[in-house]
Backbone atoms as SQL, in Angstrom:
CREATE TABLE atoms (id INTEGER PRIMARY KEY, chain TEXT, resi INTEGER, resn TEXT, atom TEXT, x REAL, y REAL, z REAL);
INSERT INTO atoms VALUES
  (1, 'A', 1, 'MET', 'N', 8.932, 6.872, 20.753),
  (2, 'A', 1, 'MET', 'CA', 7.805, 5.751, 20.134),
  (3, 'A', 1, 'MET', 'C', 7.135, 5.849, 18.999),
  (4, 'A', 2, 'LEU', 'N', 6.810, 7.519, 18.535),
  (5, 'A', 2, 'LEU', 'CA', 5.906, 7.896, 17.908),
  (6, 'A', 2, 'LEU', 'C', 6.762, 7.533, 16.607),
  (7, 'A', 3, 'THR', 'N', 8.116, 8.443, 16.439),
  (8, 'A', 3, 'THR', 'CA', 8.604, 7.655, 15.523),
  (9, 'A', 3, 'THR', 'C', 8.951, 6.290, 14.746),
  (10, 'A', 4, 'ASN', 'N', 8.741, 5.399, 15.800),
  (11, 'A', 4, 'ASN', 'CA', 9.057, 3.905, 15.764),
  (12, 'A', 4, 'ASN', 'C', 7.056, 3.757, 14.725),
  (13, 'A', 5, 'ILE', 'N', 6.332, 4.203, 15.428),
  (14, 'A', 5, 'ILE', 'CA', 5.144, 3.657, 14.768),
  (15, 'A', 5, 'ILE', 'C', 4.843, 4.222, 13.114),
  (16, 'A', 6, 'SER', 'N', 5.357, 5.885, 13.184),
  (17, 'A', 6, 'SER', 'CA', 5.327, 6.680, 11.925),
  (18, 'A', 6, 'SER', 'C', 6.254, 5.356, 10.701),
  (19, 'A', 7, 'TYR', 'N', 7.856, 5.211, 11.481),
  (20, 'A', 7, 'TYR', 'CA', 8.343, 4.637, 10.593),
  (21, 'A', 7, 'TYR', 'C', 7.722, 3.094, 10.002),
  (22, 'A', 8, 'ILE', 'N', 6.887, 1.721, 11.048),
  (23, 'A', 8, 'ILE', 'CA', 6.094, 0.971, 10.706),
  (24, 'A', 8, 'ILE', 'C', 5.593, 1.536, 9.221),
  (25, 'A', 9, 'LEU', 'N', 4.071, 2.602, 9.585),
  (26, 'A', 9, 'LEU', 'CA', 3.389, 3.107, 8.852),
  (27, 'A', 9, 'LEU', 'C', 4.299, 3.126, 7.418),
  (28, 'A', 10, 'LEU', 'N', 5.366, 3.625, 7.427),
  (29, 'A', 10, 'LEU', 'CA', 6.001, 4.352, 6.434),
  (30, 'A', 10, 'LEU', 'C', 6.339, 3.027, 5.253),
  (31, 'A', 11, 'ILE', 'N', 6.853, 2.129, 6.255),
  (32, 'A', 11, 'ILE', 'CA', 7.296, 1.120, 5.431),
  (33, 'A', 11, 'ILE', 'C', 6.199, 0.280, 5.227),
  (34, 'A', 12, 'THR', 'N', 5.072, -0.149, 5.413),
  (35, 'A', 12, 'THR', 'CA', 3.839, -0.785, 5.484),
  (36, 'A', 12, 'THR', 'C', 3.299, -0.292, 4.150),
  (37, 'A', 13, 'VAL', 'N', 2.826, 1.223, 4.037),
  (38, 'A', 13, 'VAL', 'CA', 2.522, 1.869, 2.828),
  (39, 'A', 13, 'VAL', 'C', 3.646, 1.829, 1.353),
  (40, 'A', 14, 'LEU', 'N', 4.897, 1.792, 1.442),
  (41, 'A', 14, 'LEU', 'CA', 5.328, 1.472, 0.268),
  (42, 'A', 14, 'LEU', 'C', 6.019, 0.273, 0.206),
  (43, 'A', 15, 'LEU', 'N', 5.723, -0.928, 1.231),
  (44, 'A', 15, 'LEU', 'CA', 5.581, -2.211, 0.577),
  (45, 'A', 15, 'LEU', 'C', 4.249, -2.531, -0.192),
  (46, 'A', 16, 'ILE', 'N', 3.158, -1.988, 0.290),
  (47, 'A', 16, 'ILE', 'CA', 2.057, -1.866, -0.204),
  (48, 'A', 16, 'ILE', 'C', 2.033, -1.197, -1.851),
  (49, 'A', 17, 'LEU', 'N', 2.580, 0.052, -1.952),
  (50, 'A', 17, 'LEU', 'CA', 2.634, 0.740, -3.447),
  (51, 'A', 17, 'LEU', 'C', 3.467, 0.009, -4.003),
  (52, 'A', 18, 'GLY', 'N', 4.590, -0.449, -3.687),
  (53, 'A', 18, 'GLY', 'CA', 5.807, -1.543, -4.545),
  (54, 'A', 18, 'GLY', 'C', 5.362, -2.458, -4.982),
  (55, 'A', 19, 'GLY', 'N', 4.415, -3.106, -4.367),
  (56, 'A', 19, 'GLY', 'CA', 4.037, -5.077, -4.709),
  (57, 'A', 19, 'GLY', 'C', 2.665, -3.890, -5.454),
  (58, 'A', 20, 'TRP', 'N', 1.813, -3.262, -5.362),
  (59, 'A', 20, 'TRP', 'CA', 1.006, -2.977, -6.157),
  (60, 'A', 20, 'TRP', 'C', 1.472, -2.492, -7.942),
  (61, 'A', 21, 'ALA', 'N', 2.522, -1.506, -7.780),
  (62, 'A', 21, 'ALA', 'CA', 3.488, -1.113, -8.706),
  (63, 'A', 21, 'ALA', 'C', 3.919, -2.699, -9.516),
  (64, 'A', 22, 'PHE', 'N', 4.382, -3.464, -8.697),
  (65, 'A', 22, 'PHE', 'CA', 5.169, -4.524, -9.677),
  (66, 'A', 22, 'PHE', 'C', 4.387, -5.458, -10.020),
  (67, 'A', 23, 'LYS', 'N', 2.741, -5.459, -9.554),
  (68, 'A', 23, 'LYS', 'CA', 1.914, -6.355, -10.049),
  (69, 'A', 23, 'LYS', 'C', 0.959, -5.880, -11.095),
  (70, 'A', 24, 'ALA', 'N', 1.255, -4.163, -11.520),
  (71, 'A', 24, 'ALA', 'CA', 0.672, -3.542, -12.402),
  (72, 'A', 24, 'ALA', 'C', 1.979, -4.063, -13.336),
  (73, 'A', 25, 'LEU', 'N', 3.156, -3.674, -13.180),
  (74, 'A', 25, 'LEU', 'CA', 4.567, -4.099, -14.350),
  (75, 'A', 25, 'LEU', 'C', 4.041, -5.128, -14.882),
  (76, 'A', 26, 'ILE', 'N', 3.575, -6.245, -14.206),
  (77, 'A', 26, 'ILE', 'CA', 3.490, -7.910, -15.036),
  (78, 'A', 26, 'ILE', 'C', 2.155, -7.937, -15.640),
  (79, 'A', 27, 'SER', 'N', 1.565, -7.197, -15.229),
  (80, 'A', 27, 'SER', 'CA', -0.172, -7.187, -16.075),
  (81, 'A', 27, 'SER', 'C', 0.039, -6.767, -17.472),
  (82, 'A', 28, 'LEU', 'N', 1.090, -5.296, -17.387),
  (83, 'A', 28, 'LEU', 'CA', 0.771, -4.631, -18.964),
  (84, 'A', 28, 'LEU', 'C', 2.019, -5.580, -19.453),
  (85, 'A', 29, 'ALA', 'N', 3.016, -5.869, -18.930),
  (86, 'A', 29, 'ALA', 'CA', 3.950, -6.645, -19.538),
  (87, 'A', 29, 'ALA', 'C', 3.412, -7.799, -20.410),
  (88, 'A', 30, 'GLN', 'N', 2.118, -8.514, -19.887),
  (89, 'A', 30, 'GLN', 'CA', 1.467, -9.632, -20.344),
  (90, 'A', 30, 'GLN', 'C', 0.737, -9.021, -21.139),
  (91, 'A', 31, 'GLY', 'N', 0.403, -8.270, -21.344),
  (92, 'A', 31, 'GLY', 'CA', -0.619, -7.106, -21.989),
  (93, 'A', 31, 'GLY', 'C', -1.875, -7.550, -21.535),
  (94, 'A', 32, 'LYS', 'N', -2.063, -7.702, -19.785),
  (95, 'A', 32, 'LYS', 'CA', -3.522, -7.832, -19.741),
  (96, 'A', 32, 'LYS', 'C', -4.260, -5.990, -18.928),
  (97, 'A', 33, 'PRO', 'N', -5.499, -6.067, -18.915),
  (98, 'A', 33, 'PRO', 'CA', -5.690, -4.438, -17.862),
  (99, 'A', 33, 'PRO', 'C', -5.038, -4.640, -16.563),
  (100, 'A', 34, 'VAL', 'N', -4.839, -3.484, -16.472),
  (101, 'A', 34, 'VAL', 'CA', -4.615, -3.271, -14.711),
  (102, 'A', 34, 'VAL', 'C', -5.777, -2.894, -14.135),
  (103, 'A', 35, 'GLN', 'N', -6.056, -3.793, -13.205),
  (104, 'A', 35, 'GLN', 'CA', -6.809, -3.650, -12.277),
  (105, 'A', 35, 'GLN', 'C', -6.682, -3.306, -11.161),
  (106, 'A', 36, 'ILE', 'N', -7.423, -1.794, -10.180),
  (107, 'A', 36, 'ILE', 'CA', -7.334, -0.978, -9.180),
  (108, 'A', 36, 'ILE', 'C', -8.612, -1.460, -8.256),
  (109, 'A', 37, 'ASN', 'N', -8.218, -2.359, -7.225),
  (110, 'A', 37, 'ASN', 'CA', -8.881, -3.020, -6.232),
  (111, 'A', 37, 'ASN', 'C', -8.458, -2.309, -4.858),
  (112, 'A', 38, 'LEU', 'N', -9.263, -0.951, -4.424),
  (113, 'A', 38, 'LEU', 'CA', -8.799, -0.373, -3.495),
  (114, 'A', 38, 'LEU', 'C', -8.454, -1.107, -1.672),
  (115, 'A', 39, 'LYS', 'N', -9.572, -1.971, -2.209),
  (116, 'A', 39, 'LYS', 'CA', -10.001, -2.950, -0.517),
  (117, 'A', 39, 'LYS', 'C', -9.219, -4.230, -0.283),
  (118, 'A', 40, 'ASN', 'N', -8.483, -4.507, -1.693),
  (119, 'A', 40, 'ASN', 'CA', -7.419, -5.477, -1.181),
  (120, 'A', 40, 'ASN', 'C', -7.054, -5.106, -2.620),
  (121, 'A', 41, 'PRO', 'N', -5.413, -4.551, -2.269),
  (122, 'A', 41, 'PRO', 'CA', -4.682, -3.854, -3.378),
  (123, 'A', 41, 'PRO', 'C', -3.674, -4.752, -4.025),
  (124, 'A', 42, 'LEU', 'N', -3.165, -5.712, -3.281),
  (125, 'A', 42, 'LEU', 'CA', -2.345, -6.994, -3.956),
  (126, 'A', 42, 'LEU', 'C', -3.016, -8.176, -4.302),
  (127, 'A', 43, 'ASN', 'N', -4.207, -7.917, -4.173),
  (128, 'A', 43, 'ASN', 'CA', -5.354, -9.380, -4.931),
  (129, 'A', 43, 'ASN', 'C', -4.931, -10.341, -3.753),
  (130, 'A', 44, 'LEU', 'N', -4.566, -10.486, -2.396),
  (131, 'A', 44, 'LEU', 'CA', -4.455, -11.416, -1.808),
  (132, 'A', 44, 'LEU', 'C', -5.532, -12.702, -1.496),
  (133, 'A', 45, 'LYS', 'N', -5.344, -13.495, -1.510),
  (134, 'A', 45, 'LYS', 'CA', -6.603, -14.748, -1.208),
  (135, 'A', 45, 'LYS', 'C', -6.438, -15.322, -0.015),
  (136, 'A', 46, 'ALA', 'N', -7.429, -15.863, 0.709),
  (137, 'A', 46, 'ALA', 'CA', -7.658, -16.684, 2.096),
  (138, 'A', 46, 'ALA', 'C', -6.870, -18.196, 1.362),
  (139, 'A', 47, 'ARG', 'N', -5.780, -18.833, 2.268),
  (140, 'A', 47, 'ARG', 'CA', -5.265, -20.216, 1.929),
  (141, 'A', 47, 'ARG', 'C', -5.997, -21.586, 2.305),
  (142, 'A', 48, 'TRP', 'N', -6.919, -20.768, 3.121),
  (143, 'A', 48, 'TRP', 'CA', -7.490, -22.573, 4.274),
  (144, 'A', 48, 'TRP', 'C', -8.859, -22.294, 3.029),
  (145, 'A', 49, 'PRO', 'N', -9.447, -23.643, 3.090),
  (146, 'A', 49, 'PRO', 'CA', -10.190, -24.352, 2.239),
  (147, 'A', 49, 'PRO', 'C', -11.770, -23.872, 2.828),
  (148, 'A', 50, 'LYS', 'N', -12.737, -23.254, 2.184),
  (149, 'A', 50, 'LYS', 'CA', -14.146, -23.136, 2.684),
  (150, 'A', 50, 'LYS', 'C', -14.841, -24.186, 3.142),
  (151, 'A', 51, 'GLU', 'N', -15.834, -24.061, 4.088),
  (152, 'A', 51, 'GLU', 'CA', -16.289, -25.456, 4.667),
  (153, 'A', 51, 'GLU', 'C', -17.617, -25.211, 3.668),
  (154, 'A', 52, 'ASP', 'N', -17.746, -26.887, 3.732),
  (155, 'A', 52, 'ASP', 'CA', -18.855, -27.734, 2.599),
  (156, 'A', 52, 'ASP', 'C', -20.233, -27.719, 3.824),
  (157, 'A', 53, 'LYS', 'N', -21.070, -27.064, 3.820),
  (158, 'A', 53, 'LYS', 'CA', -22.499, -27.350, 4.288),
  (159, 'A', 53, 'LYS', 'C', -23.184, -28.374, 3.749),
  (160, 'A', 54, 'LYS', 'N', -22.540, -29.787, 3.254),
  (161, 'A', 54, 'LYS', 'CA', -23.687, -30.607, 2.473),
  (162, 'A', 54, 'LYS', 'C', -23.222, -32.124, 3.669),
  (163, 'A', 55, 'LYS', 'N', -22.177, -31.387, 4.817),
  (164, 'A', 55, 'LYS', 'CA', -21.503, -32.660, 5.786),
  (165, 'A', 55, 'LYS', 'C', -23.305, -33.335, 6.434);
């Protein structure tokens, strides 16, 4: 059981690092600076709309 959990963690870390490296390469190819955000490494944003308080 421990090996399954460790494999899941390993795959997760590899996917996050690979995604960050891919986005960094795209930014460099476009001539943009690479920004490192440790709290949100892949710069994912919420897809649901924020509720307005004007109702």
